[in-house]
N, C-alpha and C positions, 0 to 999 in steps of 0.2 A: 722767081717772084710769083709766078702763077700758082705753084704748089703751096707756097706760104699763104697767099691770100685765100686759097681754097680751104686750107686747114683752119685758118683763123675764122673764116666765115662759118665753117661747120661748128666751131666751138663757141662762137659768140654772135648772137642775133644782132647785138648793137654794132659790132664790127661789120657784119654783113650789110646792115642798112647804110653805114657810113661809106663802105666801099662801093656799094651800088650807086649812091648819090655822088660819089667822087668829090666829096668835100674834105679831102685829105690834103695835108700840106705836101708840097713838092719836095722831093729829096733827090740827092745824087746817090747812086748805088753802084756797088761792085760786088761780084760774087766769085768764089773760088773754092775748090775742094781743099780740105785740110785733114791730115791723118794724125792721130794721137800717137806719139812715140812709145813703143813698147807695148801698146795695147791693141794695135791693129784696127782701131775704130776710125771710121771715115765720116766726116761731117761736111756738109755744104754750108757755107756761111755767106752772109751778105752784110756788108758794112754800109749803113745808111748815114748820111751826113745832112743835118738840117741846114738848108741853104741860107736861111735867115738868122741862124744862130751859130756863128763860127766856133769851132772847137767842140760842138756837141755831136757825138756819134753814137749810133746804136748798132750793136753786133747781134745778128740773128743767126743762130746755129740750128741746123736740122740734120737728122741722120742722112748720110750719103748713100747708104746701102741697107739691105734687109738685116744683115748681121748686126750692124750698129743699132738699128731700130729695136731689134729684139734684146739687145744688151742694156738699153737705157733703164728699164725698171731695176735691173741688178745694180746699176751705178747709184740709183736713188735709194737702194736698200729695200726694195719691195719684193 
């Protein structure tokens, strides 16, 4: 979670202000590594569930290693 909030804060001044103020909704979270079959890419993901809105979930995926991080631009066609 710390890595995610650091990256979001670096990319968005608005998020950084919200995070610093801690005016964010509470959520339940779980994280786990995931590997893409046949591609060898590894992602860390976090599943966030809005506690006040049953059934609403947000999946956040981030590169789990340097090889995956370097491969992302190729997957986007860059």
